[in-house]
PDB file of N, CA, C and O in Angstrom, chain B, residues numbered from 101:
ATOM      1  N   MET B 101    -134.433  37.964 -48.937  1.00  0.00           N
ATOM      2  CA  MET B 101    -135.263  39.161 -48.355  1.00  0.00           C
ATOM      3  C   MET B 101    -134.697  39.052 -46.659  1.00  0.00           C
ATOM      4  O   MET B 101    -134.384  37.991 -46.119  1.00  0.00           O
ATOM      5  N   LYS B 102    -134.674  39.920 -46.239  1.00  0.00           N
ATOM      6  CA  LYS B 102    -134.663  40.045 -44.941  1.00  0.00           C
ATOM      7  C   LYS B 102    -135.775  39.908 -43.931  1.00  0.00           C
ATOM      8  O   LYS B 102    -136.807  40.503 -44.240  1.00  0.00           O
ATOM      9  N   GLN B 103    -135.782  39.238 -42.769  1.00  0.00           N
ATOM     10  CA  GLN B 103    -137.276  39.146 -42.134  1.00  0.00           C
ATOM     11  C   GLN B 103    -137.730  40.531 -41.898  1.00  0.00           C
ATOM     12  O   GLN B 103    -138.930  40.753 -42.062  1.00  0.00           O
ATOM     13  N   SER B 104    -137.098  41.314 -41.607  1.00  0.00           N
ATOM     14  CA  SER B 104    -137.794  42.713 -41.001  1.00  0.00           C
ATOM     15  C   SER B 104    -138.533  42.993 -42.304  1.00  0.00           C
ATOM     16  O   SER B 104    -139.702  43.205 -41.980  1.00  0.00           O
ATOM     17  N   GLU B 105    -138.406  43.090 -43.591  1.00  0.00           N
ATOM     18  CA  GLU B 105    -138.608  42.988 -44.654  1.00  0.00           C
ATOM     19  C   GLU B 105    -140.117  42.284 -44.989  1.00  0.00           C
ATOM     20  O   GLU B 105    -141.099  42.764 -45.555  1.00  0.00           O
ATOM     21  N   SER B 106    -139.956  41.348 -44.578  1.00  0.00           N
ATOM     22  CA  SER B 106    -141.108  39.982 -44.821  1.00  0.00           C
ATOM     23  C   SER B 106    -142.064  40.558 -43.769  1.00  0.00           C
ATOM     24  O   SER B 106    -143.230  40.525 -44.162  1.00  0.00           O
ATOM     25  N   ASP B 107    -141.849  41.248 -42.137  1.00  0.00           N
ATOM     26  CA  ASP B 107    -142.421  41.658 -41.319  1.00  0.00           C
ATOM     27  C   ASP B 107    -143.370  42.602 -41.740  1.00  0.00           C
ATOM     28  O   ASP B 107    -144.570  42.540 -41.475  1.00  0.00           O
ATOM     29  N   GLN B 108    -142.693  43.677 -42.547  1.00  0.00           N
ATOM     30  CA  GLN B 108    -143.176  44.701 -43.190  1.00  0.00           C
ATOM     31  C   GLN B 108    -144.311  44.577 -44.276  1.00  0.00           C
ATOM     32  O   GLN B 108    -145.240  45.352 -44.505  1.00  0.00           O
ATOM     33  N   ILE B 109    -144.009  43.507 -44.819  1.00  0.00           N
ATOM     34  CA  ILE B 109    -144.892  42.952 -46.185  1.00  0.00           C
ATOM     35  C   ILE B 109    -146.223  42.309 -45.331  1.00  0.00           C
ATOM     36  O   ILE B 109    -147.374  42.611 -45.644  1.00  0.00           O
ATOM     37  N   VAL B 110    -145.916  41.409 -44.243  1.00  0.00           N
ATOM     38  CA  VAL B 110    -147.076  40.762 -43.863  1.00  0.00           C
ATOM     39  C   VAL B 110    -147.576  41.785 -42.742  1.00  0.00           C
ATOM     40  O   VAL B 110    -148.683  41.445 -42.326  1.00  0.00           O
ATOM     41  N   ALA B 111    -147.252  42.540 -42.343  1.00  0.00           N
ATOM     42  CA  ALA B 111    -148.025  43.789 -41.513  1.00  0.00           C
ATOM     43  C   ALA B 111    -148.937  44.601 -42.617  1.00  0.00           C
ATOM     44  O   ALA B 111    -150.165  44.545 -42.549  1.00  0.00           O
ATOM     45  N   ALA B 112    -148.350  45.264 -43.511  1.00  0.00           N
ATOM     46  CA  ALA B 112    -149.186  45.860 -44.771  1.00  0.00           C
ATOM     47  C   ALA B 112    -150.587  44.821 -45.317  1.00  0.00           C
ATOM     48  O   ALA B 112    -151.795  45.046 -45.387  1.00  0.00           O
ATOM     49  N   MET B 113    -149.950  43.917 -45.562  1.00  0.00           N
ATOM     50  CA  MET B 113    -151.409  43.141 -45.778  1.00  0.00           C
ATOM     51  C   MET B 113    -152.508  42.837 -44.842  1.00  0.00           C
ATOM     52  O   MET B 113    -153.689  42.833 -45.189  1.00  0.00           O
ATOM     53  N   GLN B 114    -151.991  42.519 -43.346  1.00  0.00           N
ATOM     54  CA  GLN B 114    -152.800  42.571 -42.185  1.00  0.00           C
ATOM     55  C   GLN B 114    -153.770  44.102 -42.090  1.00  0.00           C
ATOM     56  O   GLN B 114    -154.937  44.189 -41.706  1.00  0.00           O
ATOM     57  N   GLU B 115    -153.078  44.961 -42.457  1.00  0.00           N
ATOM     58  CA  GLU B 115    -153.604  46.024 -42.287  1.00  0.00           C
ATOM     59  C   GLU B 115    -154.746  46.538 -43.417  1.00  0.00           C
ATOM     60  O   GLU B 115    -155.484  47.512 -43.269  1.00  0.00           O
ATOM     61  N   ARG B 116    -154.710  45.757 -44.428  1.00  0.00           N
ATOM     62  CA  ARG B 116    -155.548  46.087 -45.421  1.00  0.00           C
ATOM     63  C   ARG B 116    -156.855  44.606 -45.463  1.00  0.00           C
ATOM     64  O   ARG B 116    -157.867  44.485 -46.154  1.00  0.00           O
ATOM     65  N   GLY B 117    -156.416  43.933 -44.698  1.00  0.00           N
ATOM     66  CA  GLY B 117    -157.328  42.529 -44.212  1.00  0.00           C
ATOM     67  C   GLY B 117    -157.058  41.247 -45.153  1.00  0.00           C
ATOM     68  O   GLY B 117    -157.902  40.351 -45.184  1.00  0.00           O
ATOM     69  N   ILE B 118    -156.138  41.183 -45.752  1.00  0.00           N
ATOM     70  CA  ILE B 118    -155.695  40.360 -46.659  1.00  0.00           C
ATOM     71  C   ILE B 118    -155.042  39.197 -45.836  1.00  0.00           C
ATOM     72  O   ILE B 118    -154.035  39.429 -45.167  1.00  0.00           O
ATOM     73  N   PRO B 119    -155.622  37.910 -45.877  1.00  0.00           N
ATOM     74  CA  PRO B 119    -155.255  36.515 -45.159  1.00  0.00           C
ATOM     75  C   PRO B 119    -153.815  36.119 -45.900  1.00  0.00           C
ATOM     76  O   PRO B 119    -153.574  36.007 -47.102  1.00  0.00           O
ATOM     77  N   VAL B 120    -152.933  35.946 -44.726  1.00  0.00           N
ATOM     78  CA  VAL B 120    -151.348  35.649 -44.848  1.00  0.00           C
ATOM     79  C   VAL B 120    -151.030  34.569 -43.934  1.00  0.00           C
ATOM     80  O   VAL B 120    -151.276  34.463 -42.733  1.00  0.00           O
ATOM     81  N   THR B 121    -150.417  33.763 -44.760  1.00  0.00           N
ATOM     82  CA  THR B 121    -149.739  32.810 -43.775  1.00  0.00           C
ATOM     83  C   THR B 121    -148.259  33.201 -43.800  1.00  0.00           C
ATOM     84  O   THR B 121    -147.759  33.475 -44.891  1.00  0.00           O
ATOM     85  N   TYR B 122    -147.635  33.240 -42.863  1.00  0.00           N
ATOM     86  CA  TYR B 122    -145.961  33.906 -42.666  1.00  0.00           C
ATOM     87  C   TYR B 122    -145.338  32.713 -42.165  1.00  0.00           C
ATOM     88  O   TYR B 122    -145.468  32.211 -41.049  1.00  0.00           O
ATOM     89  N   VAL B 123    -144.651  32.331 -43.127  1.00  0.00           N
ATOM     90  CA  VAL B 123    -143.606  31.174 -41.939  1.00  0.00           C
ATOM     91  C   VAL B 123    -142.018  31.153 -42.138  1.00  0.00           C
ATOM     92  O   VAL B 123    -141.616  31.336 -43.287  1.00  0.00           O
ATOM     93  N   LEU B 124    -141.256  30.986 -41.312  1.00  0.00           N
ATOM     94  CA  LEU B 124    -139.891  30.948 -41.238  1.00  0.00           C
ATOM     95  C   LEU B 124    -139.449  30.006 -41.102  1.00  0.00           C
ATOM     96  O   LEU B 124    -140.191  29.118 -40.682  1.00  0.00           O
ATOM     97  N   TYR B 125    -137.933  29.660 -41.392  1.00  0.00           N
ATOM     98  CA  TYR B 125    -137.663  28.634 -41.226  1.00  0.00           C
ATOM     99  C   TYR B 125    -135.568  29.426 -40.786  1.00  0.00           C
ATOM    100  O   TYR B 125    -134.687  29.906 -41.499  1.00  0.00           O
ATOM    101  N   PRO B 126    -135.660  29.207 -39.680  1.00  0.00           N
ATOM    102  CA  PRO B 126    -134.676  30.250 -38.925  1.00  0.00           C
ATOM    103  C   PRO B 126    -133.230  29.663 -39.128  1.00  0.00           C
ATOM    104  O   PRO B 126    -132.247  30.259 -38.687  1.00  0.00           O
ATOM    105  N   ASP B 127    -133.132  28.419 -39.843  1.00  0.00           N
ATOM    106  CA  ASP B 127    -131.631  27.698 -40.074  1.00  0.00           C
ATOM    107  C   ASP B 127    -131.542  28.188 -41.686  1.00  0.00           C
ATOM    108  O   ASP B 127    -130.598  27.781 -42.364  1.00  0.00           O
ATOM    109  N   GLU B 128    -132.361  28.904 -42.160  1.00  0.00           N
ATOM    110  CA  GLU B 128    -132.155  28.758 -43.763  1.00  0.00           C
ATOM    111  C   GLU B 128    -131.808  30.327 -43.918  1.00  0.00           C
ATOM    112  O   GLU B 128    -132.044  31.107 -42.995  1.00  0.00           O
ATOM    113  N   GLY B 129    -131.264  30.724 -45.073  1.00  0.00           N
ATOM    114  CA  GLY B 129    -130.632  31.948 -45.671  1.00  0.00           C
ATOM    115  C   GLY B 129    -131.894  32.285 -46.989  1.00  0.00           C
ATOM    116  O   GLY B 129    -133.113  32.216 -46.835  1.00  0.00           O
ATOM    117  N   HIS B 130    -131.367  32.545 -47.890  1.00  0.00           N
ATOM    118  CA  HIS B 130    -132.078  32.905 -49.143  1.00  0.00           C
ATOM    119  C   HIS B 130    -132.631  31.575 -50.004  1.00  0.00           C
ATOM    120  O   HIS B 130    -133.528  31.778 -50.823  1.00  0.00           O
ATOM    121  N   GLY B 131    -132.219  30.509 -49.868  1.00  0.00           N
ATOM    122  CA  GLY B 131    -132.596  29.333 -50.257  1.00  0.00           C
ATOM    123  C   GLY B 131    -133.058  28.250 -49.272  1.00  0.00           C
ATOM    124  O   GLY B 131    -133.242  28.451 -48.072  1.00  0.00           O
ATOM    125  N   PHE B 132    -133.210  27.194 -49.845  1.00  0.00           N
ATOM    126  CA  PHE B 132    -133.275  26.069 -48.788  1.00  0.00           C
ATOM    127  C   PHE B 132    -132.187  25.193 -49.214  1.00  0.00           C
ATOM    128  O   PHE B 132    -131.935  24.817 -50.359  1.00  0.00           O
ATOM    129  N   GLY B 133    -131.352  24.822 -47.712  1.00  0.00           N
ATOM    130  CA  GLY B 133    -129.909  24.074 -48.274  1.00  0.00           C
ATOM    131  C   GLY B 133    -130.336  22.595 -47.396  1.00  0.00           C
ATOM    132  O   GLY B 133    -129.674  21.597 -47.681  1.00  0.00           O
ATOM    133  N   ARG B 134    -131.322  22.479 -46.449  1.00  0.00           N
ATOM    134  CA  ARG B 134    -132.183  21.390 -45.906  1.00  0.00           C
ATOM    135  C   ARG B 134    -133.302  20.646 -46.592  1.00  0.00           C
ATOM    136  O   ARG B 134    -134.387  21.111 -46.939  1.00  0.00           O
ATOM    137  N   PRO B 135    -132.954  19.684 -46.700  1.00  0.00           N
ATOM    138  CA  PRO B 135    -134.249  19.165 -48.035  1.00  0.00           C
ATOM    139  C   PRO B 135    -135.385  19.079 -47.041  1.00  0.00           C
ATOM    140  O   PRO B 135    -136.484  19.446 -47.457  1.00  0.00           O
ATOM    141  N   GLU B 136    -135.294  18.649 -45.778  1.00  0.00           N
ATOM    142  CA  GLU B 136    -136.738  18.630 -45.018  1.00  0.00           C
ATOM    143  C   GLU B 136    -137.140  20.057 -44.697  1.00  0.00           C
ATOM    144  O   GLU B 136    -138.196  20.249 -44.095  1.00  0.00           O
ATOM    145  N   ASN B 137    -136.380  21.051 -45.053  1.00  0.00           N
ATOM    146  CA  ASN B 137    -137.397  22.620 -44.880  1.00  0.00           C
ATOM    147  C   ASN B 137    -138.044  23.034 -46.352  1.00  0.00           C
ATOM    148  O   ASN B 137    -139.103  23.646 -46.493  1.00  0.00           O
ATOM    149  N   ALA B 138    -136.977  22.458 -47.663  1.00  0.00           N
ATOM    150  CA  ALA B 138    -137.668  22.315 -48.916  1.00  0.00           C
ATOM    151  C   ALA B 138    -138.790  21.778 -49.005  1.00  0.00           C
ATOM    152  O   ALA B 138    -139.623  22.283 -49.758  1.00  0.00           O
ATOM    153  N   LEU B 139    -139.138  20.452 -48.149  1.00  0.00           N
ATOM    154  CA  LEU B 139    -140.262  19.739 -48.559  1.00  0.00           C
ATOM    155  C   LEU B 139    -141.503  20.395 -47.358  1.00  0.00           C
ATOM    156  O   LEU B 139    -142.708  20.288 -47.587  1.00  0.00           O
ATOM    157  N   SER B 140    -141.192  20.778 -46.635  1.00  0.00           N
ATOM    158  CA  SER B 140    -142.108  21.156 -45.686  1.00  0.00           C
ATOM    159  C   SER B 140    -142.623  22.793 -46.270  1.00  0.00           C
ATOM    160  O   SER B 140    -143.787  23.099 -46.015  1.00  0.00           O
ATOM    161  N   PHE B 141    -141.981  23.545 -46.837  1.00  0.00           N
ATOM    162  CA  PHE B 141    -142.410  24.710 -47.587  1.00  0.00           C
ATOM    163  C   PHE B 141    -143.056  24.383 -48.800  1.00  0.00           C
ATOM    164  O   PHE B 141    -143.998  25.122 -49.084  1.00  0.00           O
ATOM    165  N   ALA B 142    -142.802  23.484 -49.575  1.00  0.00           N
ATOM    166  CA  ALA B 142    -143.387  23.000 -50.303  1.00  0.00           C
ATOM    167  C   ALA B 142    -144.811  22.307 -50.228  1.00  0.00           C
ATOM    168  O   ALA B 142    -145.535  22.118 -51.205  1.00  0.00           O
ATOM    169  N   ALA B 143    -145.123  21.932 -48.827  1.00  0.00           N
ATOM    170  CA  ALA B 143    -146.358  21.283 -48.536  1.00  0.00           C
ATOM    171  C   ALA B 143    -147.493  22.452 -48.253  1.00  0.00           C
ATOM    172  O   ALA B 143    -148.662  22.494 -48.634  1.00  0.00           O
ATOM    173  N   VAL B 144    -146.717  23.413 -47.427  1.00  0.00           N
ATOM    174  CA  VAL B 144    -147.320  24.632 -47.041  1.00  0.00           C
ATOM    175  C   VAL B 144    -147.956  25.347 -48.401  1.00  0.00           C
ATOM    176  O   VAL B 144    -149.137  25.680 -48.505  1.00  0.00           O
ATOM    177  N   ALA B 145    -147.018  25.503 -49.340  1.00  0.00           N
ATOM    178  CA  ALA B 145    -147.491  26.352 -50.377  1.00  0.00           C
ATOM    179  C   ALA B 145    -148.441  25.421 -50.969  1.00  0.00           C
ATOM    180  O   ALA B 145    -149.609  25.692 -50.689  1.00  0.00           O
ATOM    181  N   GLU B 146    -148.326  24.735 -51.465  1.00  0.00           N
ATOM    182  CA  GLU B 146    -149.308  23.468 -52.180  1.00  0.00           C
ATOM    183  C   GLU B 146    -150.930  24.335 -51.758  1.00  0.00           C
ATOM    184  O   GLU B 146    -151.933  24.489 -52.455  1.00  0.00           O
ATOM    185  N   ALA B 147    -150.747  24.605 -50.888  1.00  0.00           N
ATOM    186  CA  ALA B 147    -152.096  24.993 -50.286  1.00  0.00           C
ATOM    187  C   ALA B 147    -152.837  25.874 -51.001  1.00  0.00           C
ATOM    188  O   ALA B 147    -154.044  25.815 -51.236  1.00  0.00           O
ATOM    189  N   PHE B 148    -151.742  27.015 -51.467  1.00  0.00           N
ATOM    190  CA  PHE B 148    -152.309  28.086 -52.559  1.00  0.00           C
ATOM    191  C   PHE B 148    -153.227  28.147 -53.770  1.00  0.00           C
ATOM    192  O   PHE B 148    -154.185  28.839 -54.116  1.00  0.00           O
ATOM    193  N   PRO B 149    -152.432  26.985 -54.340  1.00  0.00           N
ATOM    194  CA  PRO B 149    -153.077  26.921 -55.362  1.00  0.00           C
ATOM    195  C   PRO B 149    -154.278  25.982 -55.515  1.00  0.00           C
ATOM    196  O   PRO B 149    -155.231  26.027 -56.293  1.00  0.00           O
ATOM    197  N   ALA B 150    -153.935  25.069 -54.491  1.00  0.00           N
ATOM    198  CA  ALA B 150    -155.342  24.196 -54.414  1.00  0.00           C
ATOM    199  C   ALA B 150    -156.582  24.904 -53.860  1.00  0.00           C
ATOM    200  O   ALA B 150    -157.685  24.641 -54.337  1.00  0.00           O
ATOM    201  N   GLU B 151    -156.435  25.827 -52.833  1.00  0.00           N
ATOM    202  CA  GLU B 151    -157.669  26.639 -52.675  1.00  0.00           C
ATOM    203  C   GLU B 151    -158.101  27.467 -53.806  1.00  0.00           C
ATOM    204  O   GLU B 151    -159.277  27.771 -54.006  1.00  0.00           O
ATOM    205  N   HIS B 152    -156.940  27.881 -54.666  1.00  0.00           N
ATOM    206  CA  HIS B 152    -157.403  29.153 -55.504  1.00  0.00           C
ATOM    207  C   HIS B 152    -157.665  28.726 -57.006  1.00  0.00           C
ATOM    208  O   HIS B 152    -158.475  29.321 -57.717  1.00  0.00           O
ATOM    209  N   LEU B 153    -156.969  27.728 -57.396  1.00  0.00           N
ATOM    210  CA  LEU B 153    -157.273  27.285 -58.441  1.00  0.00           C
ATOM    211  C   LEU B 153    -157.998  25.935 -58.691  1.00  0.00           C
ATOM    212  O   LEU B 153    -158.182  25.425 -59.796  1.00  0.00           O
ATOM    213  N   GLY B 154    -158.313  25.526 -57.699  1.00  0.00           N
ATOM    214  CA  GLY B 154    -159.317  23.958 -57.384  1.00  0.00           C
ATOM    215  C   GLY B 154    -158.715  22.987 -57.419  1.00  0.00           C
ATOM    216  O   GLY B 154    -159.321  22.020 -57.881  1.00  0.00           O
ATOM    217  N   GLY B 155    -157.484  22.801 -57.030  1.00  0.00           N
ATOM    218  CA  GLY B 155    -156.739  21.357 -56.935  1.00  0.00           C
ATOM    219  C   GLY B 155    -156.820  21.016 -55.705  1.00  0.00           C
ATOM    220  O   GLY B 155    -157.305  21.621 -54.749  1.00  0.00           O
ATOM    221  N   ARG B 156    -156.129  19.639 -55.804  1.00  0.00           N
ATOM    222  CA  ARG B 156    -156.146  18.808 -54.442  1.00  0.00           C
ATOM    223  C   ARG B 156    -154.886  19.231 -53.643  1.00  0.00           C
ATOM    224  O   ARG B 156    -153.797  19.692 -53.987  1.00  0.00           O
ATOM    225  N   LEU B 157    -155.383  18.937 -52.568  1.00  0.00           N
ATOM    226  CA  LEU B 157    -154.579  19.261 -51.424  1.00  0.00           C
ATOM    227  C   LEU B 157    -154.132  18.158 -50.908  1.00  0.00           C
ATOM    228  O   LEU B 157    -155.138  17.512 -50.615  1.00  0.00           O
ATOM    229  N   GLU B 158    -153.014  17.448 -50.571  1.00  0.00           N
ATOM    230  CA  GLU B 158    -152.805  16.084 -50.173  1.00  0.00           C
ATOM    231  C   GLU B 158    -152.289  16.664 -48.446  1.00  0.00           C
ATOM    232  O   GLU B 158    -151.542  17.567 -48.069  1.00  0.00           O
ATOM    233  N   PRO B 159    -153.170  15.561 -47.680  1.00  0.00           N
ATOM    234  CA  PRO B 159    -152.266  15.493 -46.291  1.00  0.00           C
ATOM    235  C   PRO B 159    -150.848  16.186 -45.684  1.00  0.00           C
ATOM    236  O   PRO B 159    -149.855  15.951 -46.374  1.00  0.00           O
ATOM    237  N   PHE B 160    -150.696  16.766 -44.837  1.00  0.00           N
ATOM    238  CA  PHE B 160    -149.156  16.831 -44.520  1.00  0.00           C
ATOM    239  C   PHE B 160    -148.447  15.773 -44.307  1.00  0.00           C
ATOM    240  O   PHE B 160    -147.323  15.659 -44.797  1.00  0.00           O
ATOM    241  N   GLY B 161    -149.045  14.773 -43.484  1.00  0.00           N
ATOM    242  CA  GLY B 161    -148.422  13.684 -43.232  1.00  0.00           C
ATOM    243  C   GLY B 161    -147.032  13.709 -42.517  1.00  0.00           C
ATOM    244  O   GLY B 161    -147.032  14.392 -41.493  1.00  0.00           O
ATOM    245  N   ALA B 162    -145.843  13.106 -42.841  1.00  0.00           N
ATOM    246  CA  ALA B 162    -145.018  13.309 -42.349  1.00  0.00           C
ATOM    247  C   ALA B 162    -143.914  14.445 -43.116  1.00  0.00           C
ATOM    248  O   ALA B 162    -142.689  14.351 -43.047  1.00  0.00           O
ATOM    249  N   ASP B 163    -144.673  15.526 -43.852  1.00  0.00           N
ATOM    250  CA  ASP B 163    -143.925  16.442 -44.710  1.00  0.00           C
ATOM    251  C   ASP B 163    -143.125  17.596 -43.499  1.00  0.00           C
ATOM    252  O   ASP B 163    -142.195  18.331 -43.832  1.00  0.00           O
ATOM    253  N   LEU B 164    -143.546  17.565 -42.482  1.00  0.00           N
ATOM    254  CA  LEU B 164    -142.717  18.907 -41.832  1.00  0.00           C
ATOM    255  C   LEU B 164    -141.900  17.948 -40.919  1.00  0.00           C
ATOM    256  O   LEU B 164    -141.169  18.662 -40.231  1.00  0.00           O
ATOM    257  N   LYS B 165    -141.738  16.831 -40.663  1.00  0.00           N
ATOM    258  CA  LYS B 165    -141.060  16.050 -39.616  1.00  0.00           C
ATOM    259  C   LYS B 165    -139.264  16.659 -39.836  1.00  0.00           C
ATOM    260  O   LYS B 165    -138.783  16.605 -40.968  1.00  0.00           O
ATOM    261  N   GLY B 166    -138.741  16.997 -39.110  1.00  0.00           N
ATOM    262  CA  GLY B 166    -137.400  17.428 -39.060  1.00  0.00           C
ATOM    263  C   GLY B 166    -137.293  18.615 -39.751  1.00  0.00           C
ATOM    264  O   GLY B 166    -136.164  19.020 -40.029  1.00  0.00           O
ATOM    265  N   SER B 167    -138.195  19.197 -40.053  1.00  0.00           N
ATOM    266  CA  SER B 167    -137.936  20.972 -40.146  1.00  0.00           C
ATOM    267  C   SER B 167    -137.810  21.892 -39.223  1.00  0.00           C
ATOM    268  O   SER B 167    -138.166  21.770 -38.051  1.00  0.00           O
ATOM    269  N   SER B 168    -137.242  22.950 -39.778  1.00  0.00           N
ATOM    270  CA  SER B 168    -137.120  24.043 -38.602  1.00  0.00           C
ATOM    271  C   SER B 168    -138.382  25.117 -38.710  1.00  0.00           C
ATOM    272  O   SER B 168    -138.250  26.259 -38.270  1.00  0.00           O
ATOM    273  N   LEU B 169    -139.801  24.598 -39.423  1.00  0.00           N
ATOM    274  CA  LEU B 169    -140.456  25.453 -39.613  1.00  0.00           C
ATOM    275  C   LEU B 169    -141.215  26.029 -38.343  1.00  0.00           C
ATOM    276  O   LEU B 169    -141.618  25.368 -37.385  1.00  0.00           O
ATOM    277  N   VAL B 170    -141.320  27.314 -38.521  1.00  0.00           N
ATOM    278  CA  VAL B 170    -141.801  28.083 -37.660  1.00  0.00           C
ATOM    279  C   VAL B 170    -143.018  29.071 -38.514  1.00  0.00           C
ATOM    280  O   VAL B 170    -142.687  29.665 -39.540  1.00  0.00           O
ATOM    281  N   VAL B 171    -144.450  29.167 -37.960  1.00  0.00           N
ATOM    282  CA  VAL B 171    -145.501  29.328 -38.447  1.00  0.00           C
ATOM    283  C   VAL B 171    -145.836  31.165 -37.560  1.00  0.00           C
ATOM    284  O   VAL B 171    -146.311  31.431 -36.457  1.00  0.00           O
ATOM    285  N   VAL B 172    -145.440  31.855 -38.420  1.00  0.00           N
ATOM    286  CA  VAL B 172    -145.348  33.201 -37.144  1.00  0.00           C
ATOM    287  C   VAL B 172    -146.909  33.598 -37.254  1.00  0.00           C
ATOM    288  O   VAL B 172    -147.503  34.173 -36.342  1.00  0.00           O
ATOM    289  N   GLU B 173    -147.495  33.229 -38.461  1.00  0.00           N
ATOM    290  CA  GLU B 173    -148.837  33.647 -39.028  1.00  0.00           C
ATOM    291  C   GLU B 173    -149.557  33.135 -39.692  1.00  0.00           C
ATOM    292  O   GLU B 173    -149.161  32.818 -40.814  1.00  0.00           O
ATOM    293  N   GLY B 174    -151.244  32.761 -39.201  1.00  0.00           N
ATOM    294  CA  GLY B 174    -151.692  32.888 -40.423  1.00  0.00           C
ATOM    295  C   GLY B 174    -151.933  30.823 -40.283  1.00  0.00           C
ATOM    296  O   GLY B 174    -152.541  30.371 -41.253  1.00  0.00           O
ATOM    297  N   ALA B 175    -151.611  30.023 -39.482  1.00  0.00           N
ATOM    298  CA  ALA B 175    -151.793  28.654 -39.780  1.00  0.00           C
ATOM    299  C   ALA B 175    -153.214  28.282 -40.472  1.00  0.00           C
ATOM    300  O   ALA B 175    -153.393  27.567 -41.459  1.00  0.00           O
ATOM    301  N   GLU B 176    -154.289  29.047 -39.586  1.00  0.00           N
ATOM    302  CA  GLU B 176    -155.473  28.652 -40.113  1.00  0.00           C
ATOM    303  C   GLU B 176    -155.955  28.856 -41.322  1.00  0.00           C
ATOM    304  O   GLU B 176    -157.102  28.520 -41.621  1.00  0.00           O
ATOM    305  N   HIS B 177    -155.196  29.382 -42.084  1.00  0.00           N
ATOM    306  CA  HIS B 177    -155.307  29.768 -43.444  1.00  0.00           C
ATOM    307  C   HIS B 177    -155.213  28.362 -44.608  1.00  0.00           C
ATOM    308  O   HIS B 177    -155.676  28.274 -45.745  1.00  0.00           O
ATOM    309  N   VAL B 178    -154.475  27.428 -43.846  1.00  0.00           N
ATOM    310  CA  VAL B 178    -153.759  26.431 -44.706  1.00  0.00           C
ATOM    311  C   VAL B 178    -154.561  24.883 -43.879  1.00  0.00           C
ATOM    312  O   VAL B 178    -154.329  24.393 -42.774  1.00  0.00           O
ATOM    313  N   PRO B 179    -155.477  24.484 -44.894  1.00  0.00           N
ATOM    314  CA  PRO B 179    -156.154  23.329 -44.035  1.00  0.00           C
ATOM    315  C   PRO B 179    -154.852  22.441 -43.566  1.00  0.00           C
ATOM    316  O   PRO B 179    -153.795  22.288 -44.177  1.00  0.00           O
ATOM    317  N   GLY B 180    -155.289  21.852 -42.173  1.00  0.00           N
ATOM    318  CA  GLY B 180    -154.552  21.105 -41.209  1.00  0.00           C
ATOM    319  C   GLY B 180    -153.493  21.373 -40.986  1.00  0.00           C
ATOM    320  O   GLY B 180    -152.783  20.559 -40.396  1.00  0.00           O
ATOM    321  N   LEU B 181    -152.931  22.800 -41.435  1.00  0.00           N
ATOM    322  CA  LEU B 181    -151.518  23.195 -40.938  1.00  0.00           C
ATOM    323  C   LEU B 181    -151.313  23.364 -39.268  1.00  0.00           C
ATOM    324  O   LEU B 181    -150.262  22.952 -38.776  1.00  0.00           O
ATOM    325  N   ALA B 182    -152.237  23.917 -38.502  1.00  0.00           N
ATOM    326  CA  ALA B 182    -152.320  24.195 -37.299  1.00  0.00           C
ATOM    327  C   ALA B 182    -152.175  22.743 -36.537  1.00  0.00           C
ATOM    328  O   ALA B 182    -151.247  22.487 -35.769  1.00  0.00           O
ATOM    329  N   GLU B 183    -153.209  21.859 -36.860  1.00  0.00           N
ATOM    330  CA  GLU B 183    -153.051  20.508 -36.225  1.00  0.00           C
ATOM    331  C   GLU B 183    -151.433  19.591 -36.691  1.00  0.00           C
ATOM    332  O   GLU B 183    -150.971  18.666 -36.023  1.00  0.00           O
ATOM    333  N   ALA B 184    -150.813  20.148 -37.969  1.00  0.00           N
ATOM    334  CA  ALA B 184    -149.943  19.031 -38.308  1.00  0.00           C
ATOM    335  C   ALA B 184    -148.885  20.006 -37.165  1.00  0.00           C
ATOM    336  O   ALA B 184    -148.241  19.336 -36.358  1.00  0.00           O
ATOM    337  N   ILE B 185    -148.749  21.322 -37.122  1.00  0.00           N
ATOM    338  CA  ILE B 185    -147.505  21.841 -36.256  1.00  0.00           C
ATOM    339  C   ILE B 185    -147.609  21.601 -34.691  1.00  0.00           C
ATOM    340  O   ILE B 185    -146.766  21.983 -33.879  1.00  0.00           O
ATOM    341  N   ALA B 186    -148.757  20.918 -34.396  1.00  0.00           N
ATOM    342  CA  ALA B 186    -148.716  20.474 -32.888  1.00  0.00           C
ATOM    343  C   ALA B 186    -148.540  19.291 -32.676  1.00  0.00           C
ATOM    344  O   ALA B 186    -148.605  18.832 -31.535  1.00  0.00           O
ATOM    345  N   GLU B 187    -148.307  18.635 -33.630  1.00  0.00           N
ATOM    346  CA  GLU B 187    -148.150  17.065 -33.439  1.00  0.00           C
ATOM    347  C   GLU B 187    -146.814  16.987 -32.653  1.00  0.00           C
ATOM    348  O   GLU B 187    -145.965  17.848 -32.888  1.00  0.00           O
ATOM    349  N   PRO B 188    -146.553  15.970 -31.692  1.00  0.00           N
ATOM    350  CA  PRO B 188    -145.272  15.844 -31.174  1.00  0.00           C
ATOM    351  C   PRO B 188    -144.261  15.209 -32.102  1.00  0.00           C
ATOM    352  O   PRO B 188    -144.637  14.203 -32.702  1.00  0.00           O
ATOM    353  N   GLY B 189    -143.093  15.629 -32.297  1.00  0.00           N
ATOM    354  CA  GLY B 189    -142.012  14.914 -32.766  1.00  0.00           C
ATOM    355  C   GLY B 189    -142.143  15.464 -34.506  1.00  0.00           C
ATOM    356  O   GLY B 189    -141.492  15.027 -35.455  1.00  0.00           O
ATOM    357  N   ARG B 190    -142.895  16.237 -34.517  1.00  0.00           N
ATOM    358  CA  ARG B 190    -142.783  17.114 -36.020  1.00  0.00           C
ATOM    359  C   ARG B 190    -141.652  17.334 -36.484  1.00  0.00           C
ATOM    360  O   ARG B 190    -141.528  17.950 -37.543  1.00  0.00           O
TER     361      ARG B 190
END
């Protein structure tokens, strides 16, 4: 999916008051080539089933280290994400 298409989906969700967390990996394409990015995405995505299905959510720890993760929108919807991306050297 092109970023412009993702931008449109996020905007439509926001217009409807639907909470959204939007993350980008600028050095990736349609899949993950870098293990650091795949790990960080899995760590962020883990929050959805934890919140909506009642599962456990592990702290981020070093899961974001070395990834190119950019949180465009909605870090506040993922417990601990805002703090994790603010850590130096992540």
